[in-house]
C-alpha positions in Angstrom: 43.9 -36.5 -48.6 47.2 -35.5 -50.0 50.4 -35.5 -48.0 53.2 -33.0 -48.5 56.9 -33.5 -47.6 57.5 -30.5 -45.1 60.8 -29.8 -43.4 59.8 -27.1 -40.9 59.5 -28.0 -37.4 55.9 -28.4 -35.8 57.2 -27.1 -32.3 59.3 -24.0 -33.1 58.6 -23.4 -37.1 62.4 -23.7 -37.8 63.2 -25.0 -41.2 66.5 -26.5 -40.3 66.2 -30.1 -39.6 68.1 -33.5 -40.1 66.7 -36.9 -41.2 66.3 -39.2 -38.2 64.4 -42.5 -39.3 62.1 -43.7 -42.0 59.5 -46.5 -41.5 58.1 -48.2 -44.3 56.0 -51.3 -43.5 52.8 -53.0 -44.8 50.6 -52.0 -42.1 51.0 -48.1 -43.1 49.5 -46.4 -46.0 52.8 -44.8 -47.0 56.4 -44.4 -45.6 56.8 -42.5 -42.4 59.7 -40.2 -42.3 60.8 -38.5 -39.0 63.2 -35.5 -38.8 64.7 -33.7 -36.0 64.7 -29.9 -35.5 68.3 -28.5 -35.4 67.0 -25.6 -33.2 64.7 -27.1 -30.5 65.6 -30.8 -31.0 62.0 -31.6 -31.5 61.1 -34.5 -33.6 58.2 -34.2 -36.2 56.5 -36.0 -39.2 58.0 -34.9 -42.4 55.4 -36.1 -44.8 52.2 -34.8 -43.7 48.8 -33.1 -44.3 48.2 -29.8 -42.5 44.3 -30.8 -42.3 42.3 -33.2 -40.4 42.1 -36.8 -42.1 38.8 -38.3 -41.0 39.9 -41.8 -42.3 42.7 -42.0 -39.6 40.2 -42.2 -37.1 37.4 -44.7 -38.6 38.5 -47.4 -36.2 36.1 -45.8 -33.6 33.3 -47.4 -35.6 34.3 -50.7 -34.4 33.0 -49.7 -30.8 29.5 -49.1 -32.4 26.8 -51.1 -30.6 29.2 -51.9 -27.5 27.7 -51.8 -24.0 29.2 -49.6 -21.1 31.2 -52.4 -19.7 33.1 -53.0 -23.0 33.3 -49.1 -23.9 34.6 -47.9 -20.7 37.2 -50.4 -19.2 37.1 -50.2 -15.3 40.9 -50.0 -15.1 41.1 -47.0 -17.4 38.2 -45.3 -15.2 40.2 -45.7 -12.2 43.3 -44.3 -13.7 41.0 -41.1 -14.8 39.6 -41.0 -11.3 43.3 -40.4 -10.3 43.7 -37.7 -12.6 40.6 -36.1 -11.3 41.9 -36.3 -7.7 45.3 -34.9 -8.8 43.6 -31.9 -10.1 41.4 -31.5 -7.2 44.4 -31.2 -5.0 45.3 -27.8 -6.9 42.0 -26.3 -7.8 38.3 -26.5 -6.8 37.2 -28.7 -9.9 33.8 -28.1 -11.3 33.9 -27.3 -15.1 36.4 -29.4 -17.4 36.8 -29.6 -21.1 38.4 -32.7 -22.5 39.9 -32.2 -26.0 39.8 -34.9 -28.4 37.8 -36.9 -26.2 37.4 -39.8 -28.5 34.3 -41.9 -27.4 34.1 -40.2 -24.0 36.2 -42.2 -21.6 37.3 -39.4 -19.5 33.8 -37.5 -19.8 32.3 -40.6 -18.6 34.6 -40.8 -15.5 34.3 -37.2 -14.6 30.6 -37.1 -14.6 30.4 -40.3 -12.5 32.5 -38.1 -9.9 30.1 -35.5 -10.2 32.1 -33.0 -12.4 30.7 -31.1 -15.3 33.0 -32.6 -18.2 32.2 -31.7 -21.7 34.2 -33.3 -24.5 35.0 -32.1 -28.2 36.3 -34.5 -30.8 36.5 -34.3 -34.8 35.8 -38.0 -35.4 32.2 -38.5 -36.3 32.4 -42.1 -35.5 33.6 -41.4 -31.8 31.0 -38.6 -31.4 28.2 -41.1 -32.5 29.3 -43.6 -29.9 29.5 -40.7 -27.0 25.9 -39.6 -28.1 24.7 -43.2 -28.0 25.8 -43.2 -24.2 24.1 -39.7 -23.5 27.5 -38.1 -23.1 27.9 -34.3 -23.6 30.5 -34.5 -26.6 30.3 -32.2 -29.6 31.9 -32.5 -33.0 33.7 -29.1 -33.1 37.2 -27.7 -33.4 39.2 -26.7 -30.4 39.3 -23.1 -31.9 35.4 -22.8 -32.3 34.4 -19.4 -31.1 31.6 -21.2 -28.9 34.4 -22.0 -26.6 34.7 -19.1 -24.4 38.0 -17.7 -22.7 38.2 -18.0 -18.9 35.4 -20.6 -18.8 37.0 -24.1 -17.5 38.6 -25.0 -14.2 40.6 -27.3 -16.3 41.3 -28.5 -19.9 42.6 -31.9 -20.6 44.5 -33.4 -23.6 44.9 -37.3 -23.4 47.3 -38.4 -26.3 46.2 -35.5 -28.3 48.8 -33.0 -28.7 51.0 -35.3 -31.0 48.2 -35.2 -33.5 48.0 -31.4 -34.1 49.9 -29.3 -36.6 50.7 -26.7 -34.1 51.1 -27.8 -30.5 52.2 -24.5 -29.4 48.9 -22.9 -30.6 47.0 -25.6 -28.7 48.5 -24.8 -25.5 48.0 -21.1 -25.8 44.3 -21.7 -26.8 43.8 -24.0 -23.7 45.8 -21.3 -21.6 43.1 -18.8 -22.8 40.1 -21.2 -22.1 40.9 -21.9 -18.5 40.4 -19.6 -15.7 43.1 -17.7 -13.8 44.6 -20.4 -11.8 43.1 -23.2 -13.9 44.8 -26.3 -14.9 45.9 -28.0 -18.1 46.6 -31.8 -18.0 48.6 -33.4 -21.0 49.7 -36.7 -21.8 51.8 -37.9 -25.0 53.8 -40.5 -26.0 57.6 -40.2 -25.1 60.1 -40.2 -27.8 62.8 -41.0 -25.3 60.9 -44.0 -23.8 62.4 -47.4 -23.3 59.7 -48.8 -25.7 61.2 -46.7 -28.6 64.7 -47.4 -27.7 64.1 -51.1 -27.9 61.5 -51.2 -30.7 63.1 -48.7 -32.8 61.3 -48.0 -36.3 58.9 -50.9 -35.3 57.3 -48.7 -32.4 53.8 -48.6 -33.3 53.5 -44.8 -32.1 55.5 -43.9 -35.3 52.4 -43.5 -37.6 51.0 -41.0 -40.0 48.3 -39.8 -37.4 51.2 -38.5 -35.1 52.8 -35.3 -36.2 55.0 -34.5 -33.3 57.1 -36.6 -31.1 58.1 -35.2 -27.7 60.5 -35.9 -25.0 60.0 -34.5 -21.6 62.6 -31.9 -22.1 61.3 -30.7 -25.7 57.8 -30.5 -24.2 58.6 -28.5 -21.1 61.0 -26.1 -23.1 58.2 -25.4 -25.5 55.8 -24.6 -22.8 58.3 -22.5 -20.8 59.3 -20.7 -24.0 55.9 -20.1 -25.6 53.4 -19.7 -23.1 53.1 -18.2 -19.6 52.0 -21.5 -18.0 53.5 -22.7 -14.8 54.8 -26.2 -14.9 53.5 -28.1 -11.8 54.5 -31.7 -12.8 56.4 -33.1 -15.7 57.2 -36.8 -15.5 57.3 -40.0 -17.6 55.5 -43.2 -16.6 55.0 -46.7 -17.4 56.3 -49.2 -19.9 53.8 -49.7 -22.8 51.4 -52.7 -23.2 53.2 -53.2 -26.7 56.6 -53.7 -25.2 55.3 -55.7 -22.2 53.4 -58.1 -24.8 56.7 -58.5 -26.7 58.6 -59.3 -23.4 56.0 -61.6 -22.1 55.7 -63.6 -25.5 59.2 -64.7 -25.0 58.1 -67.0 -22.3 55.3 -69.4 -21.5 53.6 -69.4 -17.9 52.1 -72.8 -16.7 51.3 -70.8 -13.6 52.6 -67.8 -12.1 56.2 -67.9 -10.8 57.1 -70.6 -13.4 58.8 -69.7 -16.7 59.0 -72.3 -19.5 61.3 -71.5 -22.3 59.7 -73.8 -24.7 60.7 -72.8 -28.2 57.6 -72.6 -30.3 54.9 -72.0 -27.6 54.3 -68.4 -26.9 53.4 -67.8 -23.3 50.9 -64.9 -23.8 48.2 -65.4 -26.3 46.4 -62.4 -27.6 43.5 -63.0 -25.3 45.4 -62.5 -22.2 45.2 -59.3 -20.5 48.5 -58.3 -19.2 47.4 -55.4 -16.9 45.2 -57.9 -15.1 48.2 -60.4 -14.7 50.3 -57.5 -13.0 47.3 -56.1 -11.0 46.4 -59.6 -9.6 50.1 -60.1 -8.4 51.5 -58.3 -5.4 55.0 -59.1 -6.5 54.4 -57.8 -10.2 52.6 -54.8 -8.8 55.3 -54.1 -6.5 57.8 -54.3 -9.3 55.8 -52.1 -11.3 55.7 -49.5 -8.7 59.6 -49.6 -8.2 60.1 -49.5 -12.0 58.0 -46.5 -12.3 60.3 -44.6 -9.7 63.2 -45.6 -12.0 61.4 -44.9 -15.2 60.6 -41.4 -14.1 64.1 -40.6 -12.8 65.4 -41.8 -16.1 62.7 -40.0 -18.2 62.1 -43.2 -20.2 58.6 -44.0 -19.4 56.3 -44.6 -22.5 54.1 -41.6 -21.6 54.9 -38.0 -20.6 52.4 -36.3 -18.1 52.5 -32.8 -17.7 50.4 -30.7 -15.3 50.4 -27.0 -16.0 48.7 -24.0 -14.3 47.6 -20.7 -15.7 48.9 -17.7 -13.5 46.1 -16.0 -11.5 47.7 -12.6 -12.5 49.8 -11.8 -15.4 
């Protein structure tokens, strides 16, 4: 796979951009350079391949042989159930297409809720795992003609749109696939997040597999400018586990509510599940809820969440 230095914006196509940052660390195969578009202010990967690189997604093979309980985390399944409920508050949800479905987490959640969800995924390793679980996942491209227009009540993109060379084309394709009045649900990392500001070039999202880095403003602007989709919701949520682990590692808890500042004794070992710690504490859960309100207001959450609707008439 050859990577080429490109200066055209992945969002608007402008050739006018400025150097933003460069990440050159041992965990990456080559340096990652980000540029900011002068026209739309979008951020994109300068050195990239326009074709799919299968090797970037071979990590799915690590899940081979896992049982359902390990493959499909209950907390993630609960989160996906909330997504389904949200979409059901807008449309009668029956048929859903999950794009870039990975090993089938959302497909699994939707089917358990009685919805006809099918997934598409390019990674063969991920598709093989989904098939082992008897999930309706196909290894096809999003633009495959077998996906017919006006077919689905909703199309979902969970952490996908940052991977594609032309995000606008993906949004337009999704718009054509949903029925009039149908929904499109998108999540993507937030370049304006607190995580990125604090971690800077060490932010793990900066990676060769991510071609576009959105803020809430640049994503919504692209949607409004290049599609006829209606923006129902556009918000940011949460602080990433990556940042939480770095924060927690500064302390050592003998028990909840007690903080020890022992210099060489990290508090949270790799095996500790921080999400479980938070969910098991009323105080921490309340703090999480309040922080999410503030985070969304300031648009600094780790994840952008956008809910879109195709107009019923043009």
